[in-house]
N, C-alpha and C positions, 0 to 999 in steps of 0.2 A: 761573728764578732772578730774584730781585727787584732785583739790583744790575746796574748798567751795566758794560760792559767796562772803562771808565775807572775806576770805583769799585773794581772787583776788582783791577785793575792796581795802583792806589795802595795798597790793603790788602796785597796780596802783597808789594809792594816794602817796605812797613813791617815785615812779619813775616818776610821772607826771611832776614835775618841770624840770627834765632833758629833757624829751621829748618836753616839752613846749618851750624850747629855740628856736627851729627852727620856730615854729609858731609865737613866739614873734618877731622874726627878720622880719616878714612880717606884723607886726602890729596887730596880733591877739592873742588869748589865748584859752586855752582848759579848759572847765568846766566839771568835773566828775559828771555825773548825777546818775549813779547806775550800778549794775551788776545783770544779770539774766541768769542762766544756762551757765555760762562761756562766756557770751557776755558782753562787757563793753560798756556802753552807755555814750557818751560824747556830748558836744555842743561846736562847734567852734564859738568863739565870736570875736568881733572887726572886722577888715577888712576881716577876714577869713569867717565870717558868710555870707552865700549866695554867696560866691566866686565860680566861675565856676570850680576852681581847688580843691574845698573842699573835694570831693570824693578821689582824688589822695592824698591829704594831710592826710586824715583819714587812708587810706589803706597803702600808701607807706612810710609814716613817723610815724604816731602814732601807728598803728597796728604793723608794722614791728619792731619798737623799743620795744614796750611792749612785743611782742613775744620773742624777744631776752632776755629781762630782766626776764620775768615771765614764759611763757609756749608757745611752738610753735603752739599750737592749739587755742590760744586766738583769739577771734574775737572782733572787735571794730566797733561800729555803731555810726555815727554822726547823732544825732536827729536834723533834719533840716526842719521839717514841712511837709515832704512828707509822704504819707501813708505807704510806705515800710520802712521808717526809723523813726518809732515812738517808744517812750518809752513804754514798757509794763505796764499794770496796776499794777502789783506787781513786785517788784525788791528789791534788797538789797541796802540800803544806810545807812551810819553811822548816828546815831540819831542826833549828833551835826551838821553834814553837812545838814541833812534834815531841821533842824530848820533854819539854815542860808539861805538855798535855798528858803524856804517859805518866809522869811523876804525879800529877794531880789525880789521875785515875787510881794509881797505886795507893796514894794516901787515903782516898775515899774507901778503897777496899780494906785497908788496914783498920780504919776507923770502924767499919762495919763488923769486921771480925772481932775487934776488941769488945764489942757489945755482948758477945757470947761467952766471954770469960770473966 
């Protein structure tokens, strides 16, 4: 692929709201997690998280549209908790998005802990 991970990340971030319209119509959303070696890592959230059709949504909607917008060789992986679809240890993410993602994880952890008290 002729684009850097940073260029792909920025392009995906730009086009993601358009691609997200289909997922939103089903009660879900797409969260951009990062890019590594031309593979875009996303997380389907809301009603799409854990849905039996999430693989089809990832490949036939998200990947298909992003390939049309950005590059025909682009791959998209939904990080869904399975060993074959995990986020690599090192990947590109915009610094501002990384801070926001970490805050979101911290908020979820705090909410979980609150349930024990």
